[in-house]
PDB file with one MODEL, atoms N, CA, C and O in Angstrom:
MODEL        1
ATOM      1  N   MET A   1     -10.296  -0.205  10.630  1.00  0.00           N
ATOM      2  CA  MET A   1      -9.030   0.155  11.109  1.00  0.00           C
ATOM      3  C   MET A   1      -9.265   1.336  11.893  1.00  0.00           C
ATOM      4  O   MET A   1     -10.004   2.295  11.670  1.00  0.00           O
ATOM      5  N   LYS A   2      -8.253   1.006  13.157  1.00  0.00           N
ATOM      6  CA  LYS A   2      -7.992   1.966  13.894  1.00  0.00           C
ATOM      7  C   LYS A   2      -7.574   3.237  13.799  1.00  0.00           C
ATOM      8  O   LYS A   2      -6.343   3.209  13.778  1.00  0.00           O
ATOM      9  N   VAL A   3      -8.002   4.417  13.726  1.00  0.00           N
ATOM     10  CA  VAL A   3      -7.314   5.997  13.663  1.00  0.00           C
ATOM     11  C   VAL A   3      -6.150   5.969  14.441  1.00  0.00           C
ATOM     12  O   VAL A   3      -5.538   7.001  14.168  1.00  0.00           O
ATOM     13  N   THR A   4      -5.474   5.255  15.347  1.00  0.00           N
ATOM     14  CA  THR A   4      -4.747   5.456  16.055  1.00  0.00           C
ATOM     15  C   THR A   4      -3.630   4.490  15.341  1.00  0.00           C
ATOM     16  O   THR A   4      -2.506   4.543  15.840  1.00  0.00           O
ATOM     17  N   LEU A   5      -3.825   3.604  14.213  1.00  0.00           N
ATOM     18  CA  LEU A   5      -2.981   2.962  13.714  1.00  0.00           C
ATOM     19  C   LEU A   5      -1.563   3.915  12.613  1.00  0.00           C
ATOM     20  O   LEU A   5      -0.357   3.829  12.847  1.00  0.00           O
ATOM     21  N   PRO A   6      -2.226   4.780  11.416  1.00  0.00           N
ATOM     22  CA  PRO A   6      -1.420   5.385  10.843  1.00  0.00           C
ATOM     23  C   PRO A   6      -0.882   6.311  11.639  1.00  0.00           C
ATOM     24  O   PRO A   6      -0.318   7.114  10.897  1.00  0.00           O
ATOM     25  N   PRO A   7      -0.723   6.713  13.053  1.00  0.00           N
ATOM     26  CA  PRO A   7       0.368   7.468  13.290  1.00  0.00           C
ATOM     27  C   PRO A   7       1.031   6.737  14.015  1.00  0.00           C
ATOM     28  O   PRO A   7       2.136   7.170  14.343  1.00  0.00           O
ATOM     29  N   LEU A   8       0.671   5.575  14.452  1.00  0.00           N
ATOM     30  CA  LEU A   8       1.556   4.630  14.957  1.00  0.00           C
ATOM     31  C   LEU A   8       2.493   4.158  14.312  1.00  0.00           C
ATOM     32  O   LEU A   8       3.538   3.788  14.847  1.00  0.00           O
ATOM     33  N   ALA A   9       2.201   4.081  12.721  1.00  0.00           N
ATOM     34  CA  ALA A   9       3.138   3.191  12.131  1.00  0.00           C
ATOM     35  C   ALA A   9       4.221   3.866  10.961  1.00  0.00           C
ATOM     36  O   ALA A   9       5.074   3.335  10.250  1.00  0.00           O
ATOM     37  N   LEU A  10       3.680   5.564  11.144  1.00  0.00           N
ATOM     38  CA  LEU A  10       4.744   6.510  10.463  1.00  0.00           C
ATOM     39  C   LEU A  10       5.892   6.534  11.027  1.00  0.00           C
ATOM     40  O   LEU A  10       6.787   6.254  10.230  1.00  0.00           O
ATOM     41  N   PRO A  11       6.431   6.867  12.624  1.00  0.00           N
ATOM     42  CA  PRO A  11       7.911   6.663  13.243  1.00  0.00           C
ATOM     43  C   PRO A  11       8.359   5.430  12.856  1.00  0.00           C
ATOM     44  O   PRO A  11       9.514   5.664  12.502  1.00  0.00           O
ATOM     45  N   PRO A  12       8.159   4.265  12.706  1.00  0.00           N
ATOM     46  CA  PRO A  12       8.937   3.075  12.422  1.00  0.00           C
ATOM     47  C   PRO A  12       9.230   3.298  10.899  1.00  0.00           C
ATOM     48  O   PRO A  12      10.299   2.879  10.456  1.00  0.00           O
ATOM     49  N   GLY A  13       8.146   4.075   9.891  1.00  0.00           N
ATOM     50  CA  GLY A  13       8.332   3.946   8.799  1.00  0.00           C
ATOM     51  C   GLY A  13       9.417   4.744   8.247  1.00  0.00           C
ATOM     52  O   GLY A  13      10.109   4.397   7.290  1.00  0.00           O
ATOM     53  N   LEU A  14       9.566   6.172   9.102  1.00  0.00           N
ATOM     54  CA  LEU A  14      10.521   7.110   8.842  1.00  0.00           C
ATOM     55  C   LEU A  14      12.052   6.655   9.572  1.00  0.00           C
ATOM     56  O   LEU A  14      13.029   7.237   9.101  1.00  0.00           O
ATOM     57  N   VAL A  15      12.256   5.859  10.459  1.00  0.00           N
ATOM     58  CA  VAL A  15      12.988   5.011  10.965  1.00  0.00           C
ATOM     59  C   VAL A  15      13.498   4.425   9.431  1.00  0.00           C
ATOM     60  O   VAL A  15      14.105   4.895   8.470  1.00  0.00           O
ATOM     61  N   THR A  16      13.009   3.393   9.718  1.00  0.00           N
ATOM     62  CA  THR A  16      13.428   2.370   8.116  1.00  0.00           C
ATOM     63  C   THR A  16      14.146   2.916   6.858  1.00  0.00           C
ATOM     64  O   THR A  16      15.234   2.557   6.408  1.00  0.00           O
ATOM     65  N   GLY A  17      13.100   4.087   6.278  1.00  0.00           N
ATOM     66  CA  GLY A  17      13.891   4.937   5.369  1.00  0.00           C
ATOM     67  C   GLY A  17      14.699   5.407   5.539  1.00  0.00           C
ATOM     68  O   GLY A  17      15.600   5.406   4.700  1.00  0.00           O
ATOM     69  N   ALA A  18      14.816   6.100   6.792  1.00  0.00           N
ATOM     70  CA  ALA A  18      16.321   6.560   7.235  1.00  0.00           C
ATOM     71  C   ALA A  18      17.684   5.604   6.964  1.00  0.00           C
ATOM     72  O   ALA A  18      18.714   5.951   6.386  1.00  0.00           O
ATOM     73  N   VAL A  19      17.343   4.180   7.612  1.00  0.00           N
ATOM     74  CA  VAL A  19      18.270   3.096   7.315  1.00  0.00           C
ATOM     75  C   VAL A  19      18.610   2.284   6.169  1.00  0.00           C
ATOM     76  O   VAL A  19      19.566   1.544   5.935  1.00  0.00           O
ATOM     77  N   PHE A  20      17.275   2.714   5.319  1.00  0.00           N
ATOM     78  CA  PHE A  20      17.740   2.384   3.532  1.00  0.00           C
ATOM     79  C   PHE A  20      18.132   3.442   3.220  1.00  0.00           C
ATOM     80  O   PHE A  20      18.341   3.415   2.007  1.00  0.00           O
ATOM     81  N   LEU A  21      18.438   4.718   3.776  1.00  0.00           N
ATOM     82  CA  LEU A  21      18.859   5.870   2.922  1.00  0.00           C
ATOM     83  C   LEU A  21      20.700   5.932   3.488  1.00  0.00           C
ATOM     84  O   LEU A  21      21.693   6.388   2.920  1.00  0.00           O
ATOM     85  N   ALA A  22      20.573   5.434   4.470  1.00  0.00           N
ATOM     86  CA  ALA A  22      22.143   5.509   5.236  1.00  0.00           C
ATOM     87  C   ALA A  22      23.067   4.421   4.608  1.00  0.00           C
ATOM     88  O   ALA A  22      24.288   4.515   4.728  1.00  0.00           O
ATOM     89  N   HIS A  23      22.476   3.373   3.929  1.00  0.00           N
ATOM     90  CA  HIS A  23      23.013   2.519   3.483  1.00  0.00           C
ATOM     91  C   HIS A  23      22.753   2.241   2.148  1.00  0.00           C
ATOM     92  O   HIS A  23      23.155   1.158   1.721  1.00  0.00           O
ATOM     93  N   CYS A  24      22.394   2.700   1.692  1.00  0.00           N
ATOM     94  CA  CYS A  24      22.270   3.236  -0.031  1.00  0.00           C
ATOM     95  C   CYS A  24      21.428   2.071  -0.806  1.00  0.00           C
ATOM     96  O   CYS A  24      21.696   1.741  -1.961  1.00  0.00           O
ATOM     97  N   VAL A  25      20.412   1.508  -0.060  1.00  0.00           N
ATOM     98  CA  VAL A  25      19.565   0.594  -0.399  1.00  0.00           C
ATOM     99  C   VAL A  25      18.355   1.537  -1.019  1.00  0.00           C
ATOM    100  O   VAL A  25      17.921   2.616  -0.615  1.00  0.00           O
ATOM    101  N   PRO A  26      17.989   0.757  -2.110  1.00  0.00           N
ATOM    102  CA  PRO A  26      17.123   1.617  -3.098  1.00  0.00           C
ATOM    103  C   PRO A  26      15.293   1.013  -1.722  1.00  0.00           C
ATOM    104  O   PRO A  26      15.285   0.094  -0.903  1.00  0.00           O
ATOM    105  N   THR A  27      14.208   1.931  -2.039  1.00  0.00           N
ATOM    106  CA  THR A  27      13.492   1.252  -1.119  1.00  0.00           C
ATOM    107  C   THR A  27      12.523   0.393  -1.927  1.00  0.00           C
ATOM    108  O   THR A  27      12.500   0.377  -3.158  1.00  0.00           O
ATOM    109  N   PRO A  28      11.812  -0.244  -1.215  1.00  0.00           N
ATOM    110  CA  PRO A  28      10.360  -1.355  -1.713  1.00  0.00           C
ATOM    111  C   PRO A  28       9.760  -0.547  -2.427  1.00  0.00           C
ATOM    112  O   PRO A  28       9.968  -0.802  -3.613  1.00  0.00           O
ATOM    113  N   PRO A  29       8.968   0.502  -2.242  1.00  0.00           N
ATOM    114  CA  PRO A  29       7.741   1.452  -3.083  1.00  0.00           C
ATOM    115  C   PRO A  29       8.395   2.071  -3.781  1.00  0.00           C
ATOM    116  O   PRO A  29       9.622   2.137  -3.704  1.00  0.00           O
ATOM    117  N   PRO A  30       7.752   2.593  -4.528  1.00  0.00           N
ATOM    118  CA  PRO A  30       8.738   3.463  -5.748  1.00  0.00           C
ATOM    119  C   PRO A  30       9.087   4.800  -5.058  1.00  0.00           C
ATOM    120  O   PRO A  30       8.369   5.499  -4.343  1.00  0.00           O
ATOM    121  N   PRO A  31      10.472   4.996  -5.481  1.00  0.00           N
ATOM    122  CA  PRO A  31      10.712   6.565  -4.502  1.00  0.00           C
ATOM    123  C   PRO A  31      10.328   7.628  -5.349  1.00  0.00           C
ATOM    124  O   PRO A  31      10.608   8.771  -4.988  1.00  0.00           O
ATOM    125  N   GLU A  32       9.591   7.400  -6.674  1.00  0.00           N
ATOM    126  CA  GLU A  32       9.655   9.008  -7.310  1.00  0.00           C
ATOM    127  C   GLU A  32       7.942   9.344  -6.698  1.00  0.00           C
ATOM    128  O   GLU A  32       7.380   8.482  -6.021  1.00  0.00           O
ATOM    129  N   LEU A  33       7.284  10.589  -7.012  1.00  0.00           N
ATOM    130  CA  LEU A  33       6.006  10.807  -6.257  1.00  0.00           C
ATOM    131  C   LEU A  33       5.010   9.911  -7.319  1.00  0.00           C
ATOM    132  O   LEU A  33       4.094   9.178  -6.947  1.00  0.00           O
ATOM    133  N   PRO A  34       5.453  10.174  -8.856  1.00  0.00           N
ATOM    134  CA  PRO A  34       3.846   8.974  -9.800  1.00  0.00           C
ATOM    135  C   PRO A  34       3.941   7.510  -9.498  1.00  0.00           C
ATOM    136  O   PRO A  34       2.940   6.824  -9.706  1.00  0.00           O
ATOM    137  N   GLY A  35       5.099   6.918  -9.000  1.00  0.00           N
ATOM    138  CA  GLY A  35       5.151   5.910  -8.184  1.00  0.00           C
ATOM    139  C   GLY A  35       4.506   5.790  -6.959  1.00  0.00           C
ATOM    140  O   GLY A  35       4.097   4.660  -6.691  1.00  0.00           O
ATOM    141  N   VAL A  36       4.301   6.734  -6.095  1.00  0.00           N
ATOM    142  CA  VAL A  36       3.872   6.738  -4.880  1.00  0.00           C
ATOM    143  C   VAL A  36       2.265   6.704  -4.871  1.00  0.00           C
ATOM    144  O   VAL A  36       1.573   5.931  -4.209  1.00  0.00           O
ATOM    145  N   LEU A  37       1.790   7.777  -5.807  1.00  0.00           N
ATOM    146  CA  LEU A  37       0.328   8.076  -5.972  1.00  0.00           C
ATOM    147  C   LEU A  37      -0.177   6.748  -6.648  1.00  0.00           C
ATOM    148  O   LEU A  37      -1.289   6.379  -6.270  1.00  0.00           O
ATOM    149  N   GLY A  38       0.392   6.056  -7.485  1.00  0.00           N
ATOM    150  CA  GLY A  38      -0.099   5.021  -7.942  1.00  0.00           C
ATOM    151  C   GLY A  38      -0.141   3.712  -6.956  1.00  0.00           C
ATOM    152  O   GLY A  38      -0.788   2.696  -7.210  1.00  0.00           O
ATOM    153  N   THR A  39       0.674   3.917  -5.766  1.00  0.00           N
ATOM    154  CA  THR A  39       0.486   3.201  -5.225  1.00  0.00           C
ATOM    155  C   THR A  39      -0.845   2.988  -4.014  1.00  0.00           C
ATOM    156  O   THR A  39      -1.376   2.046  -3.426  1.00  0.00           O
ATOM    157  N   VAL A  40      -1.002   4.708  -4.086  1.00  0.00           N
ATOM    158  CA  VAL A  40      -2.243   5.183  -3.457  1.00  0.00           C
ATOM    159  C   VAL A  40      -3.291   4.560  -3.941  1.00  0.00           C
ATOM    160  O   VAL A  40      -4.173   3.915  -3.374  1.00  0.00           O
ATOM    161  N   GLY A  41      -3.005   4.961  -5.682  1.00  0.00           N
ATOM    162  CA  GLY A  41      -4.195   4.805  -6.290  1.00  0.00           C
ATOM    163  C   GLY A  41      -4.549   3.155  -6.213  1.00  0.00           C
ATOM    164  O   GLY A  41      -5.730   2.818  -6.296  1.00  0.00           O
ATOM    165  N   ILE A  42      -3.858   2.488  -6.107  1.00  0.00           N
ATOM    166  CA  ILE A  42      -4.136   0.918  -6.044  1.00  0.00           C
ATOM    167  C   ILE A  42      -5.031   0.202  -4.622  1.00  0.00           C
ATOM    168  O   ILE A  42      -5.663  -0.832  -4.406  1.00  0.00           O
ATOM    169  N   TYR A  43      -4.538   1.774  -3.654  1.00  0.00           N
ATOM    170  CA  TYR A  43      -5.133   1.042  -2.733  1.00  0.00           C
ATOM    171  C   TYR A  43      -6.284   1.689  -2.629  1.00  0.00           C
ATOM    172  O   TYR A  43      -7.218   1.043  -2.154  1.00  0.00           O
ATOM    173  N   ALA A  44      -6.484   2.849  -2.962  1.00  0.00           N
ATOM    174  CA  ALA A  44      -7.728   3.695  -3.107  1.00  0.00           C
ATOM    175  C   ALA A  44      -8.995   2.589  -3.543  1.00  0.00           C
ATOM    176  O   ALA A  44      -9.810   1.936  -2.891  1.00  0.00           O
ATOM    177  N   SER A  45      -8.765   2.715  -4.661  1.00  0.00           N
ATOM    178  CA  SER A  45      -9.526   1.429  -5.558  1.00  0.00           C
ATOM    179  C   SER A  45      -9.880   0.106  -4.940  1.00  0.00           C
ATOM    180  O   SER A  45     -11.050  -0.206  -5.158  1.00  0.00           O
ATOM    181  N   TYR A  46      -9.309  -0.609  -4.351  1.00  0.00           N
ATOM    182  CA  TYR A  46      -9.318  -1.883  -3.516  1.00  0.00           C
ATOM    183  C   TYR A  46     -10.146  -1.292  -2.741  1.00  0.00           C
ATOM    184  O   TYR A  46     -11.340  -1.455  -2.992  1.00  0.00           O
ATOM    185  N   LYS A  47      -9.721  -0.358  -1.470  1.00  0.00           N
ATOM    186  CA  LYS A  47     -11.097  -0.157  -0.893  1.00  0.00           C
ATOM    187  C   LYS A  47     -12.389   0.532  -1.373  1.00  0.00           C
ATOM    188  O   LYS A  47     -13.260   0.702  -0.521  1.00  0.00           O
ATOM    189  N   LEU A  48     -12.562   0.844  -2.309  1.00  0.00           N
ATOM    190  CA  LEU A  48     -13.232   1.596  -2.739  1.00  0.00           C
ATOM    191  C   LEU A  48     -14.410   0.303  -3.536  1.00  0.00           C
ATOM    192  O   LEU A  48     -15.639   0.295  -3.603  1.00  0.00           O
ATOM    193  N   ALA A  49     -13.650  -0.418  -3.909  1.00  0.00           N
ATOM    194  CA  ALA A  49     -14.610  -1.261  -4.795  1.00  0.00           C
ATOM    195  C   ALA A  49     -14.912  -2.537  -3.308  1.00  0.00           C
ATOM    196  O   ALA A  49     -15.850  -3.334  -3.323  1.00  0.00           O
ATOM    197  N   GLY A  50     -14.076  -2.457  -2.374  1.00  0.00           N
ATOM    198  CA  GLY A  50     -15.117  -3.540  -1.400  1.00  0.00           C
ATOM    199  C   GLY A  50     -15.417  -2.884  -0.917  1.00  0.00           C
ATOM    200  O   GLY A  50     -15.120  -3.337   0.188  1.00  0.00           O
ATOM    201  N   TRP A  51     -16.217  -1.250  -0.567  1.00  0.00           N
ATOM    202  CA  TRP A  51     -17.309  -0.851  -0.154  1.00  0.00           C
ATOM    203  C   TRP A  51     -18.575  -0.778  -1.193  1.00  0.00           C
ATOM    204  O   TRP A  51     -19.713  -0.410  -0.903  1.00  0.00           O
ATOM    205  N   ALA A  52     -18.147  -1.177  -2.359  1.00  0.00           N
ATOM    206  CA  ALA A  52     -19.056  -0.585  -3.287  1.00  0.00           C
ATOM    207  C   ALA A  52     -19.825  -2.157  -3.526  1.00  0.00           C
ATOM    208  O   ALA A  52     -20.829  -2.044  -4.229  1.00  0.00           O
ATOM    209  N   GLY A  53     -19.590  -3.334  -3.153  1.00  0.00           N
ATOM    210  CA  GLY A  53     -19.205  -4.355  -3.171  1.00  0.00           C
ATOM    211  C   GLY A  53     -18.831  -5.657  -4.450  1.00  0.00           C
ATOM    212  O   GLY A  53     -19.219  -6.745  -4.878  1.00  0.00           O
ATOM    213  N   VAL A  54     -18.010  -4.813  -4.594  1.00  0.00           N
ATOM    214  CA  VAL A  54     -17.803  -5.094  -6.170  1.00  0.00           C
ATOM    215  C   VAL A  54     -16.252  -6.325  -5.976  1.00  0.00           C
ATOM    216  O   VAL A  54     -15.141  -6.169  -5.469  1.00  0.00           O
ATOM    217  N   GLY A  55     -16.885  -7.423  -6.620  1.00  0.00           N
ATOM    218  CA  GLY A  55     -15.938  -8.448  -6.782  1.00  0.00           C
ATOM    219  C   GLY A  55     -16.128  -9.751  -7.596  1.00  0.00           C
ATOM    220  O   GLY A  55     -17.148 -10.099  -8.191  1.00  0.00           O
ATOM    221  N   VAL A  56     -15.385 -10.162  -7.539  1.00  0.00           N
ATOM    222  CA  VAL A  56     -15.307 -11.616  -8.855  1.00  0.00           C
ATOM    223  C   VAL A  56     -14.447 -12.793  -8.219  1.00  0.00           C
ATOM    224  O   VAL A  56     -13.228 -12.718  -8.062  1.00  0.00           O
ATOM    225  N   ASP A  57     -15.482 -14.250  -7.759  1.00  0.00           N
ATOM    226  CA  ASP A  57     -14.782 -14.906  -7.745  1.00  0.00           C
ATOM    227  C   ASP A  57     -14.267 -16.049  -8.272  1.00  0.00           C
ATOM    228  O   ASP A  57     -14.814 -17.060  -8.715  1.00  0.00           O
ATOM    229  N   LEU A  58     -13.127 -15.731  -8.155  1.00  0.00           N
ATOM    230  CA  LEU A  58     -11.712 -16.081  -9.329  1.00  0.00           C
ATOM    231  C   LEU A  58     -11.877 -17.439  -9.458  1.00  0.00           C
ATOM    232  O   LEU A  58     -12.111 -17.878 -10.584  1.00  0.00           O
ATOM    233  N   LEU A  59     -11.780 -18.386  -8.277  1.00  0.00           N
ATOM    234  CA  LEU A  59     -11.922 -19.766  -8.768  1.00  0.00           C
ATOM    235  C   LEU A  59     -13.017 -20.288  -9.399  1.00  0.00           C
ATOM    236  O   LEU A  59     -12.960 -21.231 -10.188  1.00  0.00           O
ATOM    237  N   GLY A  60     -14.386 -19.491  -8.960  1.00  0.00           N
ATOM    238  CA  GLY A  60     -15.619 -20.005  -9.599  1.00  0.00           C
ATOM    239  C   GLY A  60     -15.621 -19.826 -11.024  1.00  0.00           C
ATOM    240  O   GLY A  60     -16.294 -20.533 -11.773  1.00  0.00           O
ATOM    241  N   VAL A  61     -14.695 -18.658 -11.504  1.00  0.00           N
ATOM    242  CA  VAL A  61     -14.902 -18.164 -13.168  1.00  0.00           C
ATOM    243  C   VAL A  61     -14.086 -19.594 -13.184  1.00  0.00           C
ATOM    244  O   VAL A  61     -14.528 -20.584 -13.765  1.00  0.00           O
ATOM    245  N   LEU A  62     -13.019 -19.576 -12.573  1.00  0.00           N
ATOM    246  CA  LEU A  62     -11.838 -20.771 -13.362  1.00  0.00           C
ATOM    247  C   LEU A  62     -12.664 -22.460 -13.316  1.00  0.00           C
ATOM    248  O   LEU A  62     -12.234 -23.372 -14.022  1.00  0.00           O
ATOM    249  N   GLY A  63     -13.735 -22.622 -12.483  1.00  0.00           N
ATOM    250  CA  GLY A  63     -14.180 -23.735 -12.411  1.00  0.00           C
ATOM    251  C   GLY A  63     -13.247 -24.516 -11.242  1.00  0.00           C
ATOM    252  O   GLY A  63     -13.042 -25.706 -11.483  1.00  0.00           O
ATOM    253  N   GLY A  64     -12.832 -24.135 -10.366  1.00  0.00           N
ATOM    254  CA  GLY A  64     -12.016 -24.779  -9.000  1.00  0.00           C
ATOM    255  C   GLY A  64     -12.180 -24.971  -8.434  1.00  0.00           C
ATOM    256  O   GLY A  64     -11.326 -25.396  -7.655  1.00  0.00           O
TER     257      GLY A  64
ENDMDL
END
């Protein structure tokens, strides 16, 4: 991932959040802090498992 991508993603995300709020539509991600932290935890564990080389060939396990 390039370092410039997260800062470039923030402005459209802020605009999208404002549009959702203006139209009284709930956001797709959880709007409360515990839900957001859960999403961050899932992402972090995904990246950590990839870095550690942990994985399962699900099709191989199921015989596919």
